[in-house]
N, CA, C and O atoms as CSV, one atom per row, in Angstrom:
chain,resi,resn,atom,element,x,y,z
A,1,MET,N,N,119.694,109.554,94.901
A,1,MET,CA,C,119.395,109.784,93.856
A,1,MET,C,C,118.708,111.102,93.329
A,1,MET,O,O,117.809,111.645,93.972
A,2,LYS,N,N,119.236,111.654,91.967
A,2,LYS,CA,C,118.602,113.138,91.852
A,2,LYS,C,C,117.020,113.103,91.584
A,2,LYS,O,O,116.362,112.069,91.464
A,3,VAL,N,N,116.600,114.216,91.522
A,3,VAL,CA,C,115.130,114.528,91.405
A,3,VAL,C,C,114.752,114.409,89.830
A,3,VAL,O,O,114.988,115.377,89.106
A,4,PRO,N,N,114.203,113.305,89.326
A,4,PRO,CA,C,113.870,113.284,88.032
A,4,PRO,C,C,113.420,114.643,87.409
A,4,PRO,O,O,113.137,115.508,88.237
A,5,ALA,N,N,113.313,114.962,86.159
A,5,ALA,CA,C,112.630,116.047,85.572
A,5,ALA,C,C,111.233,116.107,85.590
A,5,ALA,O,O,110.721,117.226,85.636
A,6,LEU,N,N,110.511,115.100,85.562
A,6,LEU,CA,C,109.241,114.905,85.605
A,6,LEU,C,C,108.983,115.565,87.396
A,6,LEU,O,O,108.132,116.445,87.531
A,7,ALA,N,N,109.545,115.208,88.306
A,7,ALA,CA,C,109.210,115.125,89.497
A,7,ALA,C,C,109.441,116.737,89.878
A,7,ALA,O,O,108.609,117.441,90.451
A,8,ALA,N,N,110.763,117.155,89.428
A,8,ALA,CA,C,110.742,118.787,89.490
A,8,ALA,C,C,109.850,119.357,89.201
A,8,ALA,O,O,109.344,120.136,90.008
A,9,ALA,N,N,109.263,119.155,87.777
A,9,ALA,CA,C,108.244,119.900,87.306
A,9,ALA,C,C,106.763,119.903,88.277
A,9,ALA,O,O,105.953,120.788,88.549
A,10,VAL,N,N,106.866,118.526,88.612
A,10,VAL,CA,C,105.336,118.399,89.754
A,10,VAL,C,C,105.894,119.164,90.825
A,10,VAL,O,O,105.172,120.152,90.964
A,11,VAL,N,N,106.756,119.180,91.579
A,11,VAL,CA,C,107.100,120.119,92.673
A,11,VAL,C,C,107.056,121.462,92.421
A,11,VAL,O,O,106.664,122.178,93.343
A,12,ALA,N,N,107.365,121.967,91.389
A,12,ALA,CA,C,107.158,123.124,90.925
A,12,ALA,C,C,105.919,123.770,90.849
A,12,ALA,O,O,105.529,124.908,91.107
A,13,LEU,N,N,105.422,122.780,90.442
A,13,LEU,CA,C,103.982,123.073,90.141
A,13,LEU,C,C,102.895,123.018,91.396
A,13,LEU,O,O,101.819,123.615,91.354
A,14,GLY,N,N,103.271,122.336,92.348
A,14,GLY,CA,C,102.436,121.945,93.476
A,14,GLY,C,C,101.540,120.770,92.898
A,14,GLY,O,O,100.445,120.736,93.459
A,15,ILE,N,N,101.679,119.992,92.119
A,15,ILE,CA,C,100.858,118.919,91.734
A,15,ILE,C,C,101.250,117.739,92.296
A,15,ILE,O,O,102.444,117.457,92.398
A,16,GLY,N,N,100.371,117.013,92.676
A,16,GLY,CA,C,100.813,115.784,93.128
A,16,GLY,C,C,101.386,115.807,94.764
A,16,GLY,O,O,102.307,115.093,95.160
A,17,MET,N,N,100.894,116.448,95.316
A,17,MET,CA,C,101.819,116.902,96.596
A,17,MET,C,C,101.032,116.348,97.880
A,17,MET,O,O,101.217,116.681,99.051
A,18,ALA,N,N,99.960,115.273,97.295
A,18,ALA,CA,C,99.445,114.295,98.235
A,18,ALA,C,C,100.382,113.762,99.709
A,18,ALA,O,O,101.563,113.462,99.533
A,19,THR,N,N,99.916,113.691,100.813
A,19,THR,CA,C,100.899,113.165,101.540
A,19,THR,C,C,100.114,112.099,102.361
A,19,THR,O,O,98.885,112.174,102.371
A,20,PRO,N,N,100.628,111.301,102.918
A,20,PRO,CA,C,100.106,110.097,104.116
A,20,PRO,C,C,99.493,110.939,105.015
A,20,PRO,O,O,99.625,112.162,104.963
A,21,ALA,N,N,98.790,110.327,105.884
A,21,ALA,CA,C,98.263,111.410,107.020
A,21,ALA,C,C,98.903,112.379,107.948
A,21,ALA,O,O,99.748,112.140,108.810
A,22,GLN,N,N,98.296,113.640,107.592
A,22,GLN,CA,C,98.974,114.837,108.102
A,22,GLN,C,C,99.089,114.668,109.737
A,22,GLN,O,O,98.189,114.089,110.345
A,23,ALA,N,N,99.971,115.077,110.261
A,23,ALA,CA,C,100.107,115.305,111.810
A,23,ALA,C,C,100.620,116.675,112.146
A,23,ALA,O,O,100.993,117.445,111.261
A,24,ASP,N,N,100.642,117.033,113.626
A,24,ASP,CA,C,101.116,118.391,113.713
A,24,ASP,C,C,102.369,118.398,114.204
A,24,ASP,O,O,102.715,119.517,114.584
A,25,GLY,N,N,103.339,117.367,114.358
A,25,GLY,CA,C,104.644,117.248,114.828
A,25,GLY,C,C,104.471,116.453,116.212
A,25,GLY,O,O,105.455,115.893,116.694
A,26,PHE,N,N,103.298,116.404,116.813
A,26,PHE,CA,C,103.159,115.476,118.106
A,26,PHE,C,C,103.690,113.893,117.816
A,26,PHE,O,O,104.549,113.343,118.504
A,27,ASP,N,N,103.157,113.408,116.913
A,27,ASP,CA,C,103.521,111.809,116.780
A,27,ASP,C,C,105.148,111.687,116.491
A,27,ASP,O,O,105.835,110.818,117.029
A,28,ASN,N,N,105.641,112.618,115.623
A,28,ASN,CA,C,106.913,112.596,115.567
A,28,ASN,C,C,107.959,112.375,116.570
A,28,ASN,O,O,108.775,111.454,116.616
A,29,HIS,N,N,107.782,113.499,117.469
A,29,HIS,CA,C,108.227,113.851,118.621
A,29,HIS,C,C,107.844,112.723,120.034
A,29,HIS,O,O,108.757,112.361,120.776
A,30,PHE,N,N,106.810,112.394,120.190
A,30,PHE,CA,C,106.279,111.548,121.196
A,30,PHE,C,C,105.786,109.905,121.208
A,30,PHE,O,O,105.736,109.092,122.132
A,31,SER,N,N,105.482,109.805,119.902
A,31,SER,CA,C,104.569,108.380,119.627
A,31,SER,C,C,105.943,107.186,119.522
A,31,SER,O,O,106.941,107.215,118.802
A,32,PRO,N,N,105.516,106.211,120.523
A,32,PRO,CA,C,106.377,104.790,120.671
A,32,PRO,C,C,106.994,104.308,119.604
A,32,PRO,O,O,108.022,103.643,119.729
A,33,GLU,N,N,106.412,104.599,118.328
A,33,GLU,CA,C,106.775,104.330,116.898
A,33,GLU,C,C,108.234,105.147,116.740
A,33,GLU,O,O,109.148,104.538,116.184
A,34,ALA,N,N,108.436,106.317,117.149
A,34,ALA,CA,C,109.623,107.051,116.878
A,34,ALA,C,C,110.798,106.690,117.312
A,34,ALA,O,O,111.817,106.756,116.624
A,35,CYS,N,N,110.731,106.099,119.000
A,35,CYS,CA,C,111.871,105.939,119.582
A,35,CYS,C,C,111.931,104.603,120.300
A,35,CYS,O,O,112.967,104.124,120.762
A,36,GLU,N,N,110.623,103.997,120.356
A,36,GLU,CA,C,110.733,102.765,121.247
A,36,GLU,C,C,110.516,101.651,120.512
A,36,GLU,O,O,110.456,100.631,121.198
A,37,LYS,N,N,110.341,101.461,119.037
A,37,LYS,CA,C,110.023,100.431,118.362
A,37,LYS,C,C,111.408,100.834,117.563
A,37,LYS,O,O,111.933,101.932,117.380
A,38,SER,N,N,111.840,99.311,117.104
A,38,SER,CA,C,112.699,99.290,115.998
A,38,SER,C,C,112.420,99.831,114.764
A,38,SER,O,O,111.305,100.309,114.559
A,39,GLN,N,N,113.398,99.827,113.782
A,39,GLN,CA,C,112.824,100.517,112.550
A,39,GLN,C,C,111.902,99.207,111.914
A,39,GLN,O,O,110.723,99.401,111.620
A,40,ALA,N,N,112.371,98.221,111.778
A,40,ALA,CA,C,111.667,96.912,111.405
A,40,ALA,C,C,109.950,96.899,112.073
A,40,ALA,O,O,109.011,96.748,111.292
A,41,ALA,N,N,109.792,97.018,113.084
A,41,ALA,CA,C,108.807,96.961,113.704
A,41,ALA,C,C,107.798,98.232,113.986
A,41,ALA,O,O,106.646,98.126,114.407
A,42,SER,N,N,108.450,99.403,113.679
A,42,SER,CA,C,107.760,100.720,113.534
A,42,SER,C,C,106.749,100.560,112.555
A,42,SER,O,O,106.960,99.850,111.572
A,43,ASP,N,N,105.437,101.278,112.759
A,43,ASP,CA,C,104.651,101.281,111.765
A,43,ASP,C,C,105.126,103.028,111.135
A,43,ASP,O,O,104.531,103.333,110.102
A,44,PHE,N,N,105.888,103.859,111.566
A,44,PHE,CA,C,106.260,104.884,110.713
A,44,PHE,C,C,107.369,104.353,109.552
A,44,PHE,O,O,108.197,103.460,109.730
A,45,LYS,N,N,107.192,105.046,108.463
A,45,LYS,CA,C,107.641,104.439,107.494
A,45,LYS,C,C,109.108,105.126,106.955
A,45,LYS,O,O,109.645,104.740,105.916
A,46,TYR,N,N,109.532,105.930,107.600
A,46,TYR,CA,C,110.570,106.804,107.348
A,46,TYR,C,C,111.591,106.416,108.152
A,46,TYR,O,O,111.077,106.446,109.270
A,47,ALA,N,N,112.691,106.078,108.275
A,47,ALA,CA,C,113.810,106.019,109.100
A,47,ALA,C,C,115.255,106.885,108.476
A,47,ALA,O,O,115.773,106.629,107.389
A,48,ILE,N,N,115.645,107.739,109.252
A,48,ILE,CA,C,116.766,108.467,109.076
A,48,ILE,C,C,118.040,108.038,109.886
A,48,ILE,O,O,117.913,107.662,111.051
A,49,TYR,N,N,119.071,108.083,109.373
A,49,TYR,CA,C,120.242,107.440,110.141
A,49,TYR,C,C,121.388,108.405,110.098
A,49,TYR,O,O,121.612,109.141,109.137
A,50,TYR,N,N,122.184,108.352,111.326
A,50,TYR,CA,C,123.316,109.176,111.596
A,50,TYR,C,C,124.365,108.866,110.681
A,50,TYR,O,O,125.007,109.838,110.285
A,51,ASN,N,N,124.659,107.852,110.293
A,51,ASN,CA,C,125.634,107.233,109.507
A,51,ASN,C,C,125.383,106.533,108.374
A,51,ASN,O,O,124.332,105.899,108.271
A,52,SER,N,N,126.276,106.555,107.421
A,52,SER,CA,C,126.255,105.897,106.079
A,52,SER,C,C,125.754,104.055,106.124
A,52,SER,O,O,126.011,103.243,107.014
A,53,ASP,N,N,125.181,103.892,105.169
A,53,ASP,CA,C,124.922,102.402,105.303
A,53,ASP,C,C,123.961,102.139,106.288
A,53,ASP,O,O,123.962,100.955,106.623
A,54,PHE,N,N,123.224,102.772,106.806
A,54,PHE,CA,C,122.004,102.626,108.054
A,54,PHE,C,C,122.641,102.330,109.283
A,54,PHE,O,O,122.102,101.486,109.998
A,55,GLY,N,N,124.093,103.075,109.806
A,55,GLY,CA,C,124.716,102.798,110.667
A,55,GLY,C,C,124.329,103.912,111.885
A,55,GLY,O,O,123.743,104.991,111.797
A,56,GLY,N,N,124.789,103.343,112.835
A,56,GLY,CA,C,124.733,104.374,114.273
A,56,GLY,C,C,123.393,104.418,114.318
A,56,GLY,O,O,122.612,103.586,113.855
A,57,ALA,N,N,123.077,105.704,115.055
A,57,ALA,CA,C,121.635,105.916,115.663
A,57,ALA,C,C,120.824,106.636,114.562
A,57,ALA,O,O,121.239,107.317,113.624
A,58,TYR,N,N,119.587,106.317,114.909
A,58,TYR,CA,C,118.302,106.793,113.697
A,58,TYR,C,C,117.029,107.024,114.438
A,58,TYR,O,O,116.792,106.707,115.603
A,59,ARG,N,N,116.310,107.575,113.657
A,59,ARG,CA,C,114.769,107.833,114.379
A,59,ARG,C,C,113.892,107.416,113.439
A,59,ARG,O,O,114.145,107.709,112.270
A,60,ASN,N,N,112.980,106.837,113.673
A,60,ASN,CA,C,111.455,106.686,112.832
A,60,ASN,C,C,110.386,107.704,112.777
A,60,ASN,O,O,109.752,108.081,113.763
A,61,ILE,N,N,110.214,108.154,111.495
A,61,ILE,CA,C,109.637,109.480,111.810
A,61,ILE,C,C,108.284,109.117,110.610
A,61,ILE,O,O,108.472,108.702,109.466
A,62,GLY,N,N,107.100,109.370,111.167
A,62,GLY,CA,C,105.777,109.007,110.340
A,62,GLY,C,C,105.147,110.348,109.336
A,62,GLY,O,O,104.306,110.195,108.450
A,63,TYR,N,N,105.667,111.424,109.654
A,63,TYR,CA,C,105.139,112.290,109.190
A,63,TYR,C,C,105.938,113.778,108.414
A,63,TYR,O,O,106.913,114.150,109.067
A,64,SER,N,N,105.748,114.328,107.597
A,64,SER,CA,C,106.462,115.102,106.986
A,64,SER,C,C,107.025,116.207,108.248
A,64,SER,O,O,106.344,116.533,109.220
A,65,VAL,N,N,108.289,116.631,107.988
A,65,VAL,CA,C,108.889,117.748,108.953
A,65,VAL,C,C,109.319,118.536,108.392
A,65,VAL,O,O,110.251,118.313,107.620
A,66,TRP,N,N,108.639,120.139,108.621
A,66,TRP,CA,C,109.228,121.315,107.941
A,66,TRP,C,C,110.670,121.736,108.187
A,66,TRP,O,O,111.475,122.093,107.327
A,67,ASP,N,N,110.873,121.635,109.536
A,67,ASP,CA,C,112.329,121.918,109.794
A,67,ASP,C,C,113.021,120.810,111.009
A,67,ASP,O,O,112.615,120.886,112.169
A,68,PHE,N,N,113.710,120.156,110.757
A,68,PHE,CA,C,114.190,119.047,111.641
A,68,PHE,C,C,114.792,119.652,112.961
A,68,PHE,O,O,114.659,118.968,113.975
A,69,ALA,N,N,115.453,120.884,113.061
A,69,ALA,CA,C,115.754,121.610,114.096
A,69,ALA,C,C,114.560,122.225,114.760
A,69,ALA,O,O,114.868,122.715,115.846
A,70,ASP,N,N,113.445,122.339,114.488
A,70,ASP,CA,C,112.278,123.173,115.177
A,70,ASP,C,C,110.910,122.427,114.493
A,70,ASP,O,O,110.377,122.812,113.453
A,71,GLU,N,N,110.517,121.409,115.217
A,71,GLU,CA,C,109.176,120.804,114.383
A,71,GLU,C,C,107.908,121.488,115.495
A,71,GLU,O,O,107.697,121.078,116.636
A,72,ARG,N,N,107.398,122.271,115.015
A,72,ARG,CA,C,106.276,122.881,116.191
A,72,ARG,C,C,105.034,121.847,116.403
A,72,ARG,O,O,104.288,121.465,115.501
A,73,ILE,N,N,104.965,121.498,117.671
A,73,ILE,CA,C,103.821,120.704,118.127
A,73,ILE,C,C,102.333,121.389,118.074
A,73,ILE,O,O,102.026,122.188,118.960
A,74,GLY,N,N,101.646,121.149,117.291
A,74,GLY,CA,C,100.205,121.842,116.874
A,74,GLY,C,C,100.307,122.727,116.153
A,74,GLY,O,O,99.283,123.396,116.020
A,75,GLY,N,N,101.395,123.109,115.452
A,75,GLY,CA,C,101.710,123.920,114.476
A,75,GLY,C,C,101.957,125.504,114.817
A,75,GLY,O,O,102.368,126.325,113.997
A,76,ALA,N,N,101.588,125.808,116.345
A,76,ALA,CA,C,101.590,127.179,116.493
A,76,ALA,C,C,102.635,127.479,117.180
A,76,ALA,O,O,102.861,126.877,118.229
A,77,PRO,N,N,103.539,128.550,116.677
A,77,PRO,CA,C,104.678,129.166,117.465
A,77,PRO,C,C,105.085,128.817,118.872
A,77,PRO,O,O,104.229,129.205,119.666
A,78,GLN,N,N,105.903,128.333,119.334
A,78,GLN,CA,C,106.154,128.181,120.540
A,78,GLN,C,C,107.776,128.620,120.853
A,78,GLN,O,O,108.706,128.266,120.127
A,79,GLY,N,N,107.924,129.418,122.015
A,79,GLY,CA,C,109.330,129.876,122.386
A,79,GLY,C,C,110.382,128.339,122.450
A,79,GLY,O,O,110.075,127.204,122.814
A,80,GLY,N,N,111.334,128.738,122.075
A,80,GLY,CA,C,112.257,127.995,122.037
A,80,GLY,C,C,112.056,126.892,120.907
A,80,GLY,O,O,110.927,126.590,120.520
A,81,THR,N,N,113.237,126.294,120.387
A,81,THR,CA,C,113.005,125.217,119.585
A,81,THR,C,C,112.717,123.944,120.259
A,81,THR,O,O,112.803,123.681,121.459
A,82,GLN,N,N,112.263,122.999,119.009
A,82,GLN,CA,C,111.660,121.680,119.444
A,82,GLN,C,C,112.396,120.753,118.146
A,82,GLN,O,O,111.819,120.341,117.140
A,83,PRO,N,N,113.991,120.554,118.551
A,83,PRO,CA,C,114.593,119.723,117.262
A,83,PRO,C,C,114.003,117.927,117.485
A,83,PRO,O,O,113.509,117.389,118.476
A,84,LEU,N,N,114.246,117.501,116.422
A,84,LEU,CA,C,114.008,116.182,116.427
A,84,LEU,C,C,115.785,115.432,116.459
A,84,LEU,O,O,116.730,115.689,115.713
A,85,ASN,N,N,115.715,114.633,117.422
A,85,ASN,CA,C,117.052,114.091,117.654
A,85,ASN,C,C,117.268,112.501,117.283
A,85,ASN,O,O,116.182,111.922,117.265
A,86,PHE,N,N,118.297,111.708,117.005
A,86,PHE,CA,C,118.501,110.697,116.568
A,86,PHE,C,C,118.244,110.062,118.139
A,86,PHE,O,O,118.755,110.624,119.108
A,87,CYS,N,N,117.469,108.935,118.280
A,87,CYS,CA,C,117.070,108.086,119.804
A,87,CYS,C,C,117.231,106.919,119.708
A,87,CYS,O,O,116.812,106.317,120.696
A,88,HIS,N,N,117.811,106.080,118.676
A,88,HIS,CA,C,118.033,104.734,118.788
A,88,HIS,C,C,119.482,104.616,119.258
A,88,HIS,O,O,120.159,105.379,118.569
A,89,GLY,N,N,120.168,104.023,120.078
A,89,GLY,CA,C,121.548,103.934,120.324
A,89,GLY,C,C,122.531,103.542,119.372
A,89,GLY,O,O,122.205,102.765,118.475
A,90,GLY,N,N,123.752,104.003,119.456
A,90,GLY,CA,C,124.803,104.237,118.622
A,90,GLY,C,C,125.256,105.496,118.406
A,90,GLY,O,O,124.801,106.531,118.894
A,91,ASN,N,N,126.620,105.316,117.287
A,91,ASN,CA,C,127.148,106.656,117.158
A,91,ASN,C,C,125.984,107.701,116.782
A,91,ASN,O,O,125.138,107.375,115.950
A,92,GLY,N,N,125.957,108.711,117.282
A,92,GLY,CA,C,125.038,109.798,116.900
A,92,GLY,C,C,123.771,110.115,118.061
A,92,GLY,O,O,123.077,111.116,118.237
A,93,ASN,N,N,123.814,108.868,118.707
A,93,ASN,CA,C,122.553,109.057,119.711
A,93,ASN,C,C,122.365,110.179,120.303
A,93,ASN,O,O,123.453,110.663,120.613
A,94,GLY,N,N,121.386,110.902,120.645
A,94,GLY,CA,C,120.801,112.233,121.234
A,94,GLY,C,C,121.253,113.451,120.207
A,94,GLY,O,O,120.860,114.606,120.369
A,95,GLN,N,N,121.958,113.125,119.342
A,95,GLN,CA,C,122.264,114.663,118.080
A,95,GLN,C,C,121.008,114.926,117.511
A,95,GLN,O,O,120.006,114.227,117.361
A,96,GLY,N,N,121.269,116.029,117.242
A,96,GLY,CA,C,119.775,116.601,116.153
A,96,GLY,C,C,120.187,115.951,115.103
A,96,GLY,O,O,121.315,115.624,114.733
A,97,ILE,N,N,119.060,115.786,114.625
A,97,ILE,CA,C,119.016,115.176,113.009
A,97,ILE,C,C,119.488,116.177,111.724
A,97,ILE,O,O,120.105,115.795,110.730
A,98,LYS,N,N,119.027,117.582,112.013
A,98,LYS,CA,C,119.240,118.811,110.927
A,98,LYS,C,C,120.876,118.506,110.960
A,98,LYS,O,O,121.631,118.334,111.917
A,99,ASN,N,N,121.101,118.508,109.616
A,99,ASN,CA,C,122.586,118.545,108.980
A,99,ASN,C,C,123.495,117.300,109.566
A,99,ASN,O,O,124.725,117.350,109.547
A,100,ASN,N,N,122.767,116.192,110.082
A,100,ASN,CA,C,123.813,115.106,110.797
A,100,ASN,C,C,123.399,113.746,109.931
A,100,ASN,O,O,124.062,112.736,110.164
A,101,ALA,N,N,122.419,113.678,109.021
A,101,ALA,CA,C,121.712,112.456,108.701
A,101,ALA,C,C,123.301,112.017,107.135
A,101,ALA,O,O,124.064,112.796,106.563
A,102,ALA,N,N,123.175,110.824,107.037
A,102,ALA,CA,C,124.036,110.193,106.209
A,102,ALA,C,C,123.192,109.191,105.176
A,102,ALA,O,O,123.404,109.119,103.966
A,103,SER,N,N,122.215,108.451,105.898
A,103,SER,CA,C,121.263,107.550,105.231
A,103,SER,C,C,120.073,107.646,105.339
A,103,SER,O,O,119.778,108.422,106.248
A,104,VAL,N,N,119.081,107.143,104.742
A,104,VAL,CA,C,117.665,106.810,104.817
A,104,VAL,C,C,117.216,105.661,104.143
A,104,VAL,O,O,117.705,105.135,103.143
A,105,LYS,N,N,115.774,105.176,105.104
A,105,LYS,CA,C,114.720,104.025,104.570
A,105,LYS,C,C,113.319,104.459,104.212
A,105,LYS,O,O,112.612,105.232,104.859
A,106,ASN,N,N,113.065,103.927,103.237
A,106,ASN,CA,C,111.625,104.463,103.173
A,106,ASN,C,C,110.599,103.297,102.862
A,106,ASN,O,O,110.299,102.928,101.727
A,107,LYS,N,N,110.221,102.895,103.778
A,107,LYS,CA,C,108.990,101.482,104.070
A,107,LYS,C,C,108.046,101.502,103.393
A,107,LYS,O,O,107.504,100.467,103.008
A,108,HIS,N,N,107.562,102.889,103.042
A,108,HIS,CA,C,106.067,103.022,102.642
A,108,HIS,C,C,106.123,102.772,101.066
A,108,HIS,O,O,107.046,103.170,100.355
A,109,SER,N,N,104.950,102.018,100.590
A,109,SER,CA,C,104.573,101.268,99.273
A,109,SER,C,C,104.152,102.099,98.402
A,109,SER,O,O,104.191,101.606,97.274
A,110,THR,N,N,103.742,103.211,98.433
A,110,THR,CA,C,103.386,104.231,97.532
A,110,THR,C,C,104.056,105.559,97.326
A,110,THR,O,O,104.235,105.948,96.172
A,111,TYR,N,N,104.435,106.275,98.331
A,111,TYR,CA,C,104.998,107.779,98.597
A,111,TYR,C,C,106.805,107.603,98.593
A,111,TYR,O,O,107.511,106.806,99.210
A,112,TYR,N,N,107.081,108.442,97.856
A,112,TYR,CA,C,108.651,108.775,97.773
A,112,TYR,C,C,109.005,109.580,99.137
A,112,TYR,O,O,108.327,110.545,99.492
A,113,ALA,N,N,110.013,109.153,99.801
A,113,ALA,CA,C,110.574,109.799,101.009
A,113,ALA,C,C,111.710,110.830,100.123
A,113,ALA,O,O,112.669,110.492,99.428
A,114,VAL,N,N,111.180,112.207,100.455
A,114,VAL,CA,C,112.060,113.388,99.977
A,114,VAL,C,C,112.830,113.957,101.073
A,114,VAL,O,O,112.172,114.430,101.999
A,115,THR,N,N,114.206,114.004,101.152
A,115,THR,CA,C,114.972,114.686,102.339
A,115,THR,C,C,115.712,116.123,101.536
A,115,THR,O,O,116.559,116.040,100.646
A,116,TYR,N,N,115.240,117.215,102.014
A,116,TYR,CA,C,115.603,118.384,101.542
A,116,TYR,C,C,116.836,119.066,102.514
A,116,TYR,O,O,117.100,118.966,103.712
A,117,TYR,N,N,117.418,119.769,101.439
A,117,TYR,CA,C,118.540,120.698,101.772
A,117,TYR,C,C,118.039,121.627,102.927
A,117,TYR,O,O,118.418,121.576,104.098
A,118,ASN,N,N,117.255,122.358,102.467
A,118,ASN,CA,C,116.561,123.324,103.301
A,118,ASN,C,C,115.330,122.988,104.052
A,118,ASN,O,O,114.646,121.993,103.812
A,119,SER,N,N,115.090,123.829,104.938
A,119,SER,CA,C,113.780,123.652,105.813
A,119,SER,C,C,112.713,123.925,105.050
A,119,SER,O,O,113.099,124.749,104.221
A,120,GLY,N,N,111.557,123.675,104.875
A,120,GLY,CA,C,110.430,124.246,104.358
A,120,GLY,C,C,110.249,123.217,103.213
A,120,GLY,O,O,109.370,123.483,102.394
A,121,TYR,N,N,110.930,122.128,103.052
A,121,TYR,CA,C,110.747,121.320,101.690
A,121,TYR,C,C,111.214,122.259,100.495
A,121,TYR,O,O,110.601,122.518,99.460
A,122,LYS,N,N,112.274,122.631,100.850
A,122,LYS,CA,C,113.037,123.515,99.634
A,122,LYS,C,C,114.591,123.108,99.223
A,122,LYS,O,O,115.297,122.429,99.967
A,123,GLY,N,N,114.970,123.546,98.110
A,123,GLY,CA,C,116.482,123.093,97.987
A,123,GLY,C,C,116.554,121.936,97.414
A,123,GLY,O,O,115.540,121.246,97.309
A,124,SER,N,N,117.870,121.483,96.903
A,124,SER,CA,C,118.075,120.217,96.479
A,124,SER,C,C,117.776,119.202,97.576
A,124,SER,O,O,117.903,119.430,98.779
A,125,ALA,N,N,117.322,117.934,96.975
A,125,ALA,CA,C,116.762,116.793,97.676
A,125,ALA,C,C,117.453,115.600,97.105
A,125,ALA,O,O,117.911,115.520,95.966
A,126,ASN,N,N,117.479,114.409,98.309
A,126,ASN,CA,C,117.547,113.160,97.520
A,126,ASN,C,C,116.290,112.694,97.772
A,126,ASN,O,O,115.767,112.861,98.874
A,127,TRP,N,N,115.572,111.945,96.585
A,127,TRP,CA,C,114.203,111.184,96.590
A,127,TRP,C,C,114.652,109.711,96.923
A,127,TRP,O,O,115.748,109.248,96.606
A,128,THR,N,N,113.845,109.158,97.479
A,128,THR,CA,C,114.048,107.801,98.022
A,128,THR,C,C,112.935,107.072,97.601
A,128,THR,O,O,111.884,107.362,98.173
A,129,THR,N,N,112.886,106.056,96.607
A,129,THR,CA,C,111.555,105.350,96.009
A,129,THR,C,C,111.061,104.494,97.083
A,129,THR,O,O,111.723,104.181,98.073
A,130,PRO,N,N,109.924,104.152,96.849
A,130,PRO,CA,C,109.145,103.241,97.604
A,130,PRO,C,C,109.766,102.014,98.041
A,130,PRO,O,O,110.335,101.341,97.181
A,131,ARG,N,N,109.751,101.609,99.244
A,131,ARG,CA,C,110.510,100.265,99.649
A,131,ARG,C,C,111.965,100.154,99.275
A,131,ARG,O,O,112.466,99.145,98.778
A,132,THR,N,N,112.636,101.330,99.567
A,132,THR,CA,C,114.033,101.174,99.270
A,132,THR,C,C,114.952,101.962,100.287
A,132,THR,O,O,114.292,102.666,101.052
A,133,GLY,N,N,116.034,101.999,100.435
A,133,GLY,CA,C,116.989,102.987,101.216
A,133,GLY,C,C,118.157,103.172,100.651
A,133,GLY,O,O,118.649,102.294,99.942
A,134,HIS,N,N,118.769,104.336,100.880
A,134,HIS,CA,C,120.298,104.280,100.355
A,134,HIS,C,C,120.960,105.555,101.135
A,134,HIS,O,O,120.269,106.393,101.714
A,135,ASN,N,N,122.119,105.588,101.088
A,135,ASN,CA,C,122.826,106.690,101.557
A,135,ASN,C,C,122.469,107.983,100.734
A,135,ASN,O,O,122.222,107.949,99.528
A,136,LEU,N,N,122.466,109.202,101.547
A,136,LEU,CA,C,122.383,110.310,101.156
A,136,LEU,C,C,123.381,111.062,100.358
A,136,LEU,O,O,124.327,111.493,101.019
A,137,THR,N,N,123.386,111.302,99.163
A,137,THR,CA,C,124.527,112.032,98.493
A,137,THR,C,C,124.326,113.251,98.212
A,137,THR,O,O,125.364,113.899,98.345
A,138,VAL,N,N,123.226,114.016,97.795
A,138,VAL,CA,C,122.911,115.434,97.658
A,138,VAL,C,C,122.958,116.063,98.966
A,138,VAL,O,O,123.353,117.212,99.160
A,139,VAL,N,N,122.555,115.292,99.819
A,139,VAL,CA,C,122.097,116.141,101.061
A,139,VAL,C,C,122.901,115.730,102.283
A,139,VAL,O,O,122.639,116.224,103.380
A,140,LYS,N,N,124.093,114.640,102.088
A,140,LYS,CA,C,124.443,114.282,103.176
A,140,LYS,C,C,124.983,115.280,104.181
A,140,LYS,O,O,125.715,116.217,103.864
A,141,ASN,N,N,124.555,115.006,105.471
A,141,ASN,CA,C,124.982,115.995,106.529
A,141,ASN,C,C,124.837,117.698,106.301
A,141,ASN,O,O,125.430,118.669,106.772
A,142,GLU,N,N,123.846,117.533,105.430
A,142,GLU,CA,C,123.030,118.925,104.826
A,142,GLU,C,C,121.639,118.914,104.758
A,142,GLU,O,O,121.084,119.441,103.795
A,143,ASN,N,N,120.916,118.314,105.769
A,143,ASN,CA,C,119.746,117.862,105.666
A,143,ASN,C,C,118.744,118.813,106.612
A,143,ASN,O,O,119.017,118.952,107.804
A,144,ALA,N,N,117.575,119.460,106.025
A,144,ALA,CA,C,116.705,120.174,107.125
A,144,ALA,C,C,115.486,119.825,107.164
A,144,ALA,O,O,114.944,119.900,108.267
A,145,SER,N,N,114.765,119.393,106.128
A,145,SER,CA,C,113.465,118.884,106.352
A,145,SER,C,C,113.380,117.538,105.476
A,145,SER,O,O,114.336,117.057,104.869
A,146,PHE,N,N,112.065,117.002,105.511
A,146,PHE,CA,C,111.655,115.682,104.901
A,146,PHE,C,C,110.198,115.978,104.550
A,146,PHE,O,O,109.465,116.615,105.307
A,147,ALA,N,N,109.860,115.553,103.526
A,147,ALA,CA,C,108.298,115.013,102.998
A,147,ALA,C,C,107.891,114.097,102.238
A,147,ALA,O,O,108.586,113.769,101.276
A,148,TRP,N,N,106.701,113.491,102.492
A,148,TRP,CA,C,106.393,112.520,101.541
A,148,TRP,C,C,105.544,113.215,100.014
A,148,TRP,O,O,104.691,114.102,100.029
A,149,GLN,N,N,105.955,112.676,99.091
A,149,GLN,CA,C,105.538,112.953,97.739
A,149,GLN,C,C,105.083,111.693,96.774
A,149,GLN,O,O,105.305,110.491,96.915
A,150,THR,N,N,104.352,112.416,95.725
A,150,THR,CA,C,103.942,111.644,94.788
A,150,THR,C,C,104.288,112.016,93.552
A,150,THR,O,O,104.519,113.224,93.537
A,151,LEU,N,N,104.473,111.330,92.141
A,151,LEU,CA,C,104.855,111.759,91.167
A,151,LEU,C,C,103.843,112.070,90.555
A,151,LEU,O,O,103.928,112.574,89.436
């Protein structure tokens, strides 16, 4: 889904950027919600899939991710990278999420799940409306970050 004109203006002005509870990346990496629970059972509201049509490996994500290839735990710079990887079995299991995703689900009832082309919530994006899922079209296999957004 392309970004609606109003949403583009909102993002450009930095208005309505409220997000669900913020975290420092720790939960996205280590919470049982991410890799030990199924997408249906997880309290995390965003799931990103390796294949189209919600196929292959996936990961549940609860909080916005600045860079799928290097999500800093605690927000401080650290040596090396800390990538988020697909962790539920299937095609793509263990692969890095950055530039490898083809579909997403948004279980949130209020927020849009926005999957961006560039790190830092920048560039072209696929907006996923609350309580829906779809194949990525704009950023398929070219995805670098994710954020919760409101209109």
